[in-house]
N, CA and C atoms as a LAMMPS dump frame, in Angstrom:
ITEM: TIMESTEP
0
ITEM: NUMBER OF ATOMS
525
ITEM: BOX BOUNDS ff ff ff
-5.0000000000000000e+02 5.0000000000000000e+02
-5.0000000000000000e+02 5.0000000000000000e+02
-5.0000000000000000e+02 5.0000000000000000e+02
ITEM: ATOMS id mol type element x y z
1 1 1 N -37.274 -386.607 358.298
2 1 2 C -37.913 -385.652 359.196
3 1 3 C -36.787 -384.971 360.065
4 2 1 N -36.81 -383.728 360.227
5 2 2 C -35.698 -383.196 361.021
6 2 3 C -35.85 -383.586 362.476
7 3 1 N -34.722 -383.715 363.06
8 3 2 C -34.645 -384.146 364.581
9 3 3 C -35.381 -383.295 365.446
10 4 1 N -35.397 -381.927 365.191
11 4 2 C -36.02 -381.06 366.142
12 4 3 C -37.496 -380.712 365.845
13 5 1 N -38.1 -381.485 364.813
14 5 2 C -39.516 -381.288 364.55
15 5 3 C -40.345 -381.884 365.632
16 6 1 N -41.358 -381.205 366.246
17 6 2 C -42.122 -381.804 367.252
18 6 3 C -43.194 -382.767 366.608
19 7 1 N -43.552 -383.786 367.27
20 7 2 C -44.655 -384.68 366.921
21 7 3 C -44.119 -385.89 366.236
22 8 1 N -44.965 -386.614 365.57
23 8 2 C -44.785 -387.913 364.877
24 8 3 C -45.127 -387.846 363.441
25 9 1 N -44.42 -388.638 362.72
26 9 2 C -44.669 -388.677 361.238
27 9 3 C -45.663 -389.81 360.965
28 10 1 N -46.75 -389.531 360.415
29 10 2 C -47.827 -390.475 360.07
30 10 3 C -48.266 -390.327 358.654
31 11 1 N -48.126 -391.293 357.911
32 11 2 C -48.499 -391.352 356.458
33 11 3 C -47.8 -390.023 355.795
34 12 1 N -46.587 -389.813 356.1
35 12 2 C -45.826 -388.694 355.541
36 12 3 C -46.214 -387.335 356.006
37 13 1 N -47.03 -387.208 357.025
38 13 2 C -47.546 -385.934 357.479
39 13 3 C -47.189 -385.868 359.026
40 14 1 N -46.795 -384.675 359.352
41 14 2 C -46.322 -384.372 360.822
42 14 3 C -47.736 -384.334 361.631
43 15 1 N -47.824 -385.104 362.576
44 15 2 C -48.973 -385.073 363.674
45 15 3 C -48.525 -384.46 364.938
46 16 1 N -49.345 -383.645 365.486
47 16 2 C -49.067 -383.179 366.806
48 16 3 C -49.069 -384.207 367.852
49 17 1 N -48.051 -384.138 368.787
50 17 2 C -48.026 -385.225 369.883
51 17 3 C -48.99 -384.835 370.924
52 18 1 N -49.421 -385.971 371.62
53 18 2 C -50.233 -385.729 372.802
54 18 3 C -49.506 -384.853 373.775
55 19 1 N -50.333 -384.18 374.632
56 19 2 C -49.725 -383.314 375.674
57 19 3 C -49.747 -384.149 376.984
58 20 1 N -48.638 -384.562 377.457
59 20 2 C -48.573 -385.377 378.659
60 20 3 C -48.866 -384.561 379.866
61 21 1 N -49.61 -385.259 380.843
62 21 2 C -49.937 -384.574 382.056
63 21 3 C -48.999 -385.292 383.11
64 22 1 N -49.05 -384.733 384.403
65 22 2 C -48.187 -385.385 385.466
66 22 3 C -48.392 -386.855 385.776
67 23 1 N -49.608 -387.223 385.656
68 23 2 C -49.796 -388.754 385.853
69 23 3 C -49.229 -389.576 384.766
70 24 1 N -49.26 -389.095 383.576
71 24 2 C -48.618 -389.832 382.502
72 24 3 C -47.062 -389.798 382.705
73 25 1 N -46.544 -388.676 382.935
74 25 2 C -45.11 -388.56 383.087
75 25 3 C -44.527 -389.286 384.224
76 26 1 N -45.313 -389.317 385.353
77 26 2 C -44.832 -390.049 386.624
78 26 3 C -44.803 -391.58 386.224
79 27 1 N -45.888 -392.111 385.504
80 27 2 C -45.919 -393.434 385.057
81 27 3 C -44.668 -393.743 384.205
82 28 1 N -44.355 -392.924 383.288
83 28 2 C -43.309 -393.129 382.337
84 28 3 C -41.995 -393.206 383.186
85 29 1 N -41.71 -392.178 384.068
86 29 2 C -40.43 -392.205 384.764
87 29 3 C -40.348 -393.357 385.742
88 30 1 N -41.431 -393.761 386.293
89 30 2 C -41.487 -395.032 387.212
90 30 3 C -41.054 -396.145 386.456
91 31 1 N -41.611 -396.324 385.328
92 31 2 C -41.208 -397.494 384.395
93 31 3 C -39.762 -397.419 383.922
94 32 1 N -39.342 -396.302 383.489
95 32 2 C -37.896 -396.159 383.264
96 32 3 C -37.002 -396.505 384.329
97 33 1 N -37.287 -396.027 385.45
98 33 2 C -36.491 -396.341 386.627
99 33 3 C -36.455 -397.816 386.901
100 34 1 N -37.715 -398.47 386.76
101 34 2 C -37.713 -399.985 387.056
102 34 3 C -36.884 -400.702 385.993
103 35 1 N -37.086 -400.368 384.668
104 35 2 C -36.178 -401.039 383.727
105 35 3 C -34.745 -400.786 383.803
106 36 1 N -34.362 -399.546 384.154
107 36 2 C -32.873 -399.262 384.323
108 36 3 C -32.344 -400.017 385.438
109 37 1 N -33.036 -400.069 386.604
110 37 2 C -32.54 -400.809 387.689
111 37 3 C -32.339 -402.308 387.361
112 38 1 N -33.391 -402.885 386.764
113 38 2 C -33.331 -404.271 386.448
114 38 3 C -32.206 -404.641 385.392
115 39 1 N -32.056 -403.785 384.387
116 39 2 C -31.074 -403.956 383.207
117 39 3 C -29.686 -403.623 383.62
118 40 1 N -29.575 -402.663 384.446
119 40 2 C -28.151 -402.154 384.727
120 40 3 C -27.505 -401.778 383.487
121 41 1 N -26.347 -402.296 383.149
122 41 2 C -25.599 -401.848 381.937
123 41 3 C -25.709 -403.013 380.94
124 42 1 N -26.784 -403.906 381.121
125 42 2 C -26.872 -404.973 380.197
126 42 3 C -27.846 -404.629 379.013
127 43 1 N -28.513 -403.527 378.97
128 43 2 C -29.497 -403.149 377.98
129 43 3 C -29.616 -401.623 377.92
130 44 1 N -30.641 -401.147 377.286
131 44 2 C -30.908 -399.686 377.058
132 44 3 C -32.356 -399.486 377.353
133 45 1 N -32.775 -398.257 377.865
134 45 2 C -33.997 -397.786 378.091
135 45 3 C -34.05 -396.391 377.666
136 46 1 N -35.063 -396.105 376.778
137 46 2 C -35.246 -394.725 376.3
138 46 3 C -36.572 -394.145 376.456
139 47 1 N -36.698 -392.719 376.7
140 47 2 C -37.975 -392.043 376.893
141 47 3 C -38.501 -391.681 375.51
142 48 1 N -39.606 -390.896 375.596
143 48 2 C -40.245 -390.438 374.418
144 48 3 C -39.59 -389.518 373.539
145 49 1 N -38.468 -389.089 373.987
146 49 2 C -37.639 -388.082 373.117
147 49 3 C -36.9 -388.793 372.039
148 50 1 N -36.834 -390.046 372.08
149 50 2 C -36.135 -390.869 371.112
150 50 3 C -37.211 -391.353 370.013
151 51 1 N -36.844 -391.126 368.707
152 51 2 C -37.819 -391.579 367.665
153 51 3 C -37.456 -392.866 367.065
154 52 1 N -38.542 -393.503 366.654
155 52 2 C -38.357 -394.791 365.88
156 52 3 C -38.799 -394.532 364.536
157 53 1 N -37.935 -394.927 363.516
158 53 2 C -38.228 -394.837 362.113
159 53 3 C -38.871 -396.059 361.658
160 54 1 N -40.242 -396.143 361.758
161 54 2 C -40.929 -397.41 361.426
162 54 3 C -40.928 -397.659 359.938
163 55 1 N -40.913 -396.63 359.118
164 55 2 C -40.788 -396.715 357.668
165 55 3 C -40.385 -395.313 357.188
166 56 1 N -40.374 -395.152 355.818
167 56 2 C -40.066 -393.866 355.259
168 56 3 C -41.203 -392.815 355.603
169 57 1 N -42.404 -393.302 355.788
170 57 2 C -43.555 -392.411 355.974
171 57 3 C -44.037 -392.416 357.422
172 58 1 N -43.407 -393.16 358.299
173 58 2 C -43.947 -393.316 359.708
174 58 3 C -42.839 -393.254 360.712
175 59 1 N -43.003 -392.333 361.601
176 59 2 C -42.024 -392.249 362.746
177 59 3 C -42.877 -392.097 364.066
178 60 1 N -42.522 -392.786 365.114
179 60 2 C -43.124 -392.732 366.368
180 60 3 C -42.198 -392.512 367.498
181 61 1 N -42.811 -391.826 368.525
182 61 2 C -42.013 -391.593 369.747
183 61 3 C -42.713 -392.36 370.877
184 62 1 N -42.397 -393.542 371.11
185 62 2 C -42.925 -394.339 372.206
186 62 3 C -42.7 -393.752 373.583
187 63 1 N -43.507 -393.985 374.538
188 63 2 C -43.242 -393.446 375.803
189 63 3 C -41.99 -394.052 376.466
190 64 1 N -41.834 -395.359 376.308
191 64 2 C -40.667 -396.141 376.748
192 64 3 C -40.213 -397.095 375.763
193 65 1 N -38.955 -397.187 375.46
194 65 2 C -38.41 -398.142 374.467
195 65 3 C -37.304 -398.926 375.201
196 66 1 N -37.368 -400.206 375.122
197 66 2 C -36.306 -401.045 375.873
198 66 3 C -35.619 -402.053 374.919
199 67 1 N -34.333 -402.002 374.951
200 67 2 C -33.497 -402.909 374.167
201 67 3 C -32.868 -403.934 375.25
202 68 1 N -33.296 -405.127 375.179
203 68 2 C -32.798 -406.194 375.998
204 68 3 C -31.417 -406.706 375.629
205 69 1 N -30.692 -407.326 376.576
206 69 2 C -29.271 -407.825 376.197
207 69 3 C -29.438 -408.993 375.093
208 70 1 N -28.467 -408.873 374.128
209 70 2 C -28.498 -409.948 373.06
210 70 3 C -29.364 -409.569 371.891
211 71 1 N -29.993 -408.401 371.964
212 71 2 C -30.915 -408.008 370.866
213 71 3 C -30.189 -406.951 369.963
214 72 1 N -30.983 -406.199 369.275
215 72 2 C -30.422 -405.095 368.432
216 72 3 C -29.763 -404.071 369.368
217 73 1 N -28.672 -403.471 368.868
218 73 2 C -28.009 -402.356 369.569
219 73 3 C -28.408 -401.139 369.049
220 74 1 N -28.861 -400.178 369.859
221 74 2 C -29.383 -398.882 369.37
222 74 3 C -28.222 -398.056 368.847
223 75 1 N -28.532 -397.116 367.897
224 75 2 C -27.332 -396.327 367.372
225 75 3 C -27.084 -395.102 368.558
226 76 1 N -25.922 -394.592 368.303
227 76 2 C -25.486 -393.432 369.073
228 76 3 C -26.328 -392.154 368.762
229 77 1 N -26.727 -391.915 367.448
230 77 2 C -27.315 -390.82 366.988
231 77 3 C -28.431 -391.161 366.104
232 78 1 N -29.574 -390.216 365.958
233 78 2 C -30.501 -390.432 364.999
234 78 3 C -31.689 -391.361 365.535
235 79 1 N -32.671 -391.699 364.665
236 79 2 C -33.753 -392.424 364.976
237 79 3 C -33.441 -393.873 365.079
238 80 1 N -34.24 -394.558 365.839
239 80 2 C -34.017 -396 365.981
240 80 3 C -34.477 -396.659 364.622
241 81 1 N -33.581 -397.354 364.027
242 81 2 C -33.819 -398.127 362.727
243 81 3 C -34.328 -399.48 362.912
244 82 1 N -34.031 -400.079 364.097
245 82 2 C -34.304 -401.459 364.437
246 82 3 C -35.315 -401.43 365.598
247 83 1 N -36.235 -402.436 365.643
248 83 2 C -37.216 -402.369 366.757
249 83 3 C -36.566 -402.646 368.091
250 84 1 N -37.015 -401.968 369.097
251 84 2 C -36.738 -402.251 370.453
252 84 3 C -37.381 -403.665 370.798
253 85 1 N -37.007 -404.335 371.891
254 85 2 C -37.676 -405.498 372.248
255 85 3 C -38.951 -405.161 372.975
256 86 1 N -39.061 -404.081 373.613
257 86 2 C -40.262 -403.732 374.289
258 86 3 C -40.53 -402.266 374.013
259 87 1 N -41.791 -402.042 373.788
260 87 2 C -42.363 -400.628 373.711
261 87 3 C -43.522 -400.416 374.655
262 88 1 N -43.453 -399.408 375.475
263 88 2 C -44.554 -399.17 376.402
264 88 3 C -45.145 -397.9 376.014
265 89 1 N -46.471 -397.871 376.023
266 89 2 C -47.29 -396.697 375.848
267 89 3 C -48.143 -396.563 377.16
268 90 1 N -48.149 -395.347 377.697
269 90 2 C -48.939 -395.084 378.828
270 90 3 C -50.197 -394.325 378.121
271 91 1 N -51.32 -394.95 378.37
272 91 2 C -52.559 -394.549 377.71
273 91 3 C -53.075 -393.257 378.291
274 92 1 N -53.358 -392.277 377.423
275 92 2 C -53.98 -390.952 377.834
276 92 3 C -55.468 -391.009 377.731
277 93 1 N -56.143 -390.589 378.674
278 93 2 C -57.599 -390.827 378.627
279 93 3 C -58.364 -389.849 377.844
280 94 1 N -58.125 -389.914 376.554
281 94 2 C -58.92 -389.162 375.627
282 94 3 C -59.211 -390.172 374.35
283 95 1 N -60.395 -390.086 373.806
284 95 2 C -60.744 -391.093 372.822
285 95 3 C -59.718 -391.055 371.704
286 96 1 N -59.222 -389.954 371.153
287 96 2 C -58.222 -389.862 370.079
288 96 3 C -56.929 -390.543 370.478
289 97 1 N -56.45 -390.195 371.679
290 97 2 C -55.173 -390.786 372.047
291 97 3 C -55.286 -392.355 372.491
292 98 1 N -56.293 -392.696 373.043
293 98 2 C -56.542 -394.055 373.374
294 98 3 C -56.719 -394.911 372.091
295 99 1 N -57.353 -394.352 371.1
296 99 2 C -57.424 -395.159 369.852
297 99 3 C -56.108 -395.314 369.185
298 100 1 N -55.236 -394.289 369.292
299 100 2 C -53.912 -394.276 368.743
300 100 3 C -53.068 -395.315 369.369
301 101 1 N -53.121 -395.38 370.729
302 101 2 C -52.345 -396.386 371.416
303 101 3 C -52.793 -397.777 371.155
304 102 1 N -54.137 -397.942 371.209
305 102 2 C -54.715 -399.379 371.273
306 102 3 C -54.889 -399.914 369.928
307 103 1 N -54.971 -399.089 368.906
308 103 2 C -55.255 -399.525 367.515
309 103 3 C -54.159 -399.248 366.542
310 104 1 N -53.861 -397.956 366.318
311 104 2 C -52.854 -397.557 365.317
312 104 3 C -51.422 -398.016 365.734
313 105 1 N -50.969 -397.62 366.954
314 105 2 C -49.587 -397.922 367.191
315 105 3 C -49.466 -399.493 367.382
316 106 1 N -50.449 -400.2 367.863
317 106 2 C -50.266 -401.632 368.065
318 106 3 C -50.08 -402.3 366.584
319 107 1 N -50.735 -401.764 365.674
320 107 2 C -50.562 -402.335 364.26
321 107 3 C -49.197 -402.014 363.769
322 108 1 N -48.797 -400.682 363.896
323 108 2 C -47.588 -400.262 363.484
324 108 3 C -46.348 -400.861 364.113
325 109 1 N -46.405 -400.999 365.345
326 109 2 C -45.281 -401.62 366.139
327 109 3 C -45.181 -403.082 365.762
328 110 1 N -46.26 -403.839 365.567
329 110 2 C -46.178 -405.162 365.128
330 110 3 C -45.525 -405.214 363.711
331 111 1 N -45.888 -404.443 362.847
332 111 2 C -45.266 -404.434 361.482
333 111 3 C -43.755 -404.099 361.484
334 112 1 N -43.41 -403.34 362.499
335 112 2 C -41.951 -402.924 362.753
336 112 3 C -41.144 -404.006 363.34
337 113 1 N -41.809 -404.959 364.092
338 113 2 C -41.154 -406.044 364.694
339 113 3 C -40.849 -405.928 366.191
340 114 1 N -41.583 -405.07 366.888
341 114 2 C -41.389 -404.871 368.373
342 114 3 C -41.975 -406.223 368.987
343 115 1 N -41.171 -406.83 369.709
344 115 2 C -41.663 -408.172 370.321
345 115 3 C -42.736 -408.098 371.294
346 116 1 N -42.554 -407.205 372.241
347 116 2 C -43.512 -406.968 373.325
348 116 3 C -44.042 -405.485 373.367
349 117 1 N -45.277 -405.414 373.394
350 117 2 C -45.991 -404.095 373.43
351 117 3 C -46.754 -404.022 374.809
352 118 1 N -46.479 -403.094 375.617
353 118 2 C -47.113 -402.908 376.9
354 118 3 C -48.052 -401.743 376.813
355 119 1 N -49.242 -401.823 377.339
356 119 2 C -50.179 -400.684 377.44
357 119 3 C -50.449 -400.497 378.943
358 120 1 N -50 -399.462 379.688
359 120 2 C -50.283 -399.044 380.885
360 120 3 C -51.368 -398.034 380.985
361 121 1 N -52.41 -398.302 381.599
362 121 2 C -53.575 -397.44 381.64
363 121 3 C -53.921 -396.919 383.032
364 122 1 N -53.481 -395.75 383.369
365 122 2 C -53.632 -395.328 384.756
366 122 3 C -55.065 -395.057 385.179
367 123 1 N -55.995 -394.637 384.166
368 123 2 C -57.302 -394.392 384.433
369 123 3 C -58.119 -395.659 384.764
370 124 1 N -57.631 -396.851 384.06
371 124 2 C -58.313 -398.089 384.315
372 124 3 C -57.582 -398.807 385.508
373 125 1 N -56.362 -398.383 385.714
374 125 2 C -55.471 -399.128 386.638
375 125 3 C -55.133 -400.509 386.133
376 126 1 N -54.681 -400.602 384.925
377 126 2 C -54.357 -401.857 384.238
378 126 3 C -53.037 -401.882 383.453
379 127 1 N -52.483 -403.032 383.341
380 127 2 C -51.314 -403.266 382.586
381 127 3 C -51.729 -404.415 381.617
382 128 1 N -51.424 -404.275 380.336
383 128 2 C -51.644 -405.28 379.384
384 128 3 C -50.374 -405.538 378.73
385 129 1 N -49.863 -406.665 378.465
386 129 2 C -48.617 -407.056 377.707
387 129 3 C -49.065 -407.939 376.607
388 130 1 N -48.651 -407.544 375.454
389 130 2 C -48.845 -408.299 374.069
390 130 3 C -47.515 -408.712 373.591
391 131 1 N -47.583 -409.964 372.986
392 131 2 C -46.388 -410.492 372.451
393 131 3 C -46.568 -410.764 371.013
394 132 1 N -45.633 -410.563 370.212
395 132 2 C -45.699 -410.607 368.725
396 132 3 C -45.531 -412.016 368.354
397 133 1 N -46.444 -412.561 367.561
398 133 2 C -46.396 -413.838 367.049
399 133 3 C -45.755 -414.016 365.729
400 134 1 N -45.731 -415.185 365.329
401 134 2 C -44.917 -415.505 363.892
402 134 3 C -45.89 -414.874 362.835
403 135 1 N -47.022 -414.712 363.02
404 135 2 C -48.049 -414.079 362.017
405 135 3 C -48.032 -412.593 362.075
406 136 1 N -47.031 -411.931 362.818
407 136 2 C -46.796 -410.477 362.914
408 136 3 C -48.012 -409.849 363.542
409 137 1 N -48.738 -410.57 364.418
410 137 2 C -49.856 -409.932 365.129
411 137 3 C -49.675 -410.197 366.645
412 138 1 N -50.095 -409.313 367.503
413 138 2 C -50.011 -409.366 368.902
414 138 3 C -51.11 -410.2 369.546
415 139 1 N -50.612 -411.034 370.466
416 139 2 C -51.469 -411.852 371.368
417 139 3 C -51.242 -411.324 372.797
418 140 1 N -52.351 -411.102 373.537
419 140 2 C -52.236 -410.684 374.874
420 140 3 C -51.765 -411.761 375.775
421 141 1 N -50.639 -411.497 376.483
422 141 2 C -50.09 -412.583 377.33
423 141 3 C -50.178 -412.266 378.842
424 142 1 N -50.565 -410.979 379.01
425 142 2 C -50.839 -410.579 380.446
426 142 3 C -51.821 -409.518 380.6
427 143 1 N -52.667 -409.551 381.507
428 143 2 C -53.578 -408.458 381.763
429 143 3 C -53.845 -408.425 383.313
430 144 1 N -53.416 -407.377 384.005
431 144 2 C -53.382 -407.353 385.417
432 144 3 C -53.811 -405.901 385.913
433 145 1 N -54.378 -405.867 387.133
434 145 2 C -54.75 -404.636 387.664
435 145 3 C -54.035 -404.397 389.027
436 146 1 N -53.51 -405.489 389.63
437 146 2 C -52.909 -405.287 390.95
438 146 3 C -51.931 -406.427 391.172
439 147 1 N -51.208 -406.307 392.326
440 147 2 C -50.255 -407.331 392.681
441 147 3 C -48.953 -407.196 392.143
442 148 1 N -48.002 -408.245 392.458
443 148 2 C -46.71 -408.243 391.836
444 148 3 C -46.675 -409.169 390.729
445 149 1 N -46.183 -408.662 389.573
446 149 2 C -46.127 -409.437 388.418
447 149 3 C -44.732 -410.127 388.326
448 150 1 N -44.616 -411.44 388.391
449 150 2 C -43.453 -412.184 388.246
450 150 3 C -43.782 -413.654 387.921
451 151 1 N -43.401 -414.113 386.894
452 151 2 C -42.48 -413.634 385.907
453 151 3 C -43.176 -412.543 385.009
454 152 1 N -42.431 -411.605 384.531
455 152 2 C -42.883 -410.681 383.596
456 152 3 C -42.493 -411.202 382.191
457 153 1 N -43.375 -411.358 381.313
458 153 2 C -43.206 -411.961 379.977
459 153 3 C -41.998 -411.276 379.271
460 154 1 N -40.996 -412.04 378.898
461 154 2 C -39.933 -411.54 378.16
462 154 3 C -38.863 -410.839 379.047
463 155 1 N -39.069 -410.79 380.333
464 155 2 C -38.159 -410.108 381.286
465 155 3 C -37.695 -410.987 382.401
466 156 1 N -36.885 -411.981 382.162
467 156 2 C -36.468 -412.893 383.248
468 156 3 C -35.854 -412.145 384.416
469 157 1 N -36.415 -412.389 385.6
470 157 2 C -35.894 -411.717 386.686
471 157 3 C -36.418 -410.517 387.157
472 158 1 N -37.287 -409.793 386.265
473 158 2 C -37.949 -408.62 386.579
474 158 3 C -39.196 -408.884 387.468
475 159 1 N -39.274 -408.02 388.509
476 159 2 C -40.503 -408.034 389.365
477 159 3 C -41.11 -406.688 389.263
478 160 1 N -42.4 -406.793 388.933
479 160 2 C -43.12 -405.351 388.783
480 160 3 C -44.361 -405.378 389.745
481 161 1 N -44.374 -404.421 390.632
482 161 2 C -45.406 -404.276 391.637
483 161 3 C -46.381 -403.22 391.074
484 162 1 N -47.552 -403.627 390.583
485 162 2 C -48.517 -402.784 390.15
486 162 3 C -49.055 -401.943 391.292
487 163 1 N -49.143 -402.519 392.465
488 163 2 C -49.612 -401.73 393.666
489 163 3 C -48.765 -400.642 393.919
490 164 1 N -47.401 -400.819 393.823
491 164 2 C -46.476 -399.731 394.052
492 164 3 C -46.616 -398.575 393.052
493 165 1 N -46.785 -398.953 391.716
494 165 2 C -47.053 -398.005 390.575
495 165 3 C -48.29 -397.197 390.934
496 166 1 N -49.446 -397.895 391.223
497 166 2 C -50.668 -397.191 391.48
498 166 3 C -50.566 -396.359 392.667
499 167 1 N -49.914 -396.801 393.683
500 167 2 C -49.789 -396.026 394.912
501 167 3 C -49.013 -394.719 394.632
502 168 1 N -47.966 -394.871 393.878
503 168 2 C -47.098 -393.634 393.475
504 168 3 C -47.936 -392.683 392.689
505 169 1 N -48.694 -393.074 391.745
506 169 2 C -49.582 -392.277 390.877
507 169 3 C -50.691 -391.641 391.778
508 170 1 N -51.194 -392.371 392.719
509 170 2 C -52.307 -391.871 393.568
510 170 3 C -51.709 -390.711 394.59
511 171 1 N -50.461 -390.493 394.657
512 171 2 C -49.87 -389.368 395.426
513 171 3 C -50.215 -388.054 394.787
514 172 1 N -50.451 -388.074 393.565
515 172 2 C -50.79 -386.725 392.81
516 172 3 C -52.262 -386.336 393.26
517 173 1 N -52.328 -385.05 393.428
518 173 2 C -53.785 -384.536 393.913
519 173 3 C -54.636 -384.278 392.801
520 174 1 N -55.873 -384.385 393.031
521 174 2 C -56.983 -383.972 392.081
522 174 3 C -57.4 -382.507 392.574
523 175 1 N -56.988 -381.644 391.789
524 175 2 C -57.217 -380.179 392.108
525 175 3 C -58.604 -379.81 391.315
């Protein structure tokens, strides 16, 4: 798939990507800033402009991809060929996009070997973290709507304040 082609590759066909709105992008940038500050130069954090080559027929662009220290090292160029340690999807409140994040991508990321899958749902005000088991299936290890999350599964030393995230998102106006 050409690097400049928009969208994601699914079953060998190019699919249009979802149109992100301000609340989606603010959540994504908030999470990227959180991970970058916590990791420093010990790991890598990428936004949705970086593609993951899940297979010959499947390419996805997660909202946030995190490589923790000691894991796979991402390439300088091209699609990610090895799974990040963490993939985050910010759920968009449309049935098609929600199904894609909660069902399709969850199955695909598990098959690719992503260790932790996060679902951030601004409409519900929820964070769910799933961990990949030996059976290549995700198990929910955290589900929260408020407060400070510590410890964060898989992220020793990271402190995540859901209240701060929701407060930041609530600064956006409903016009």
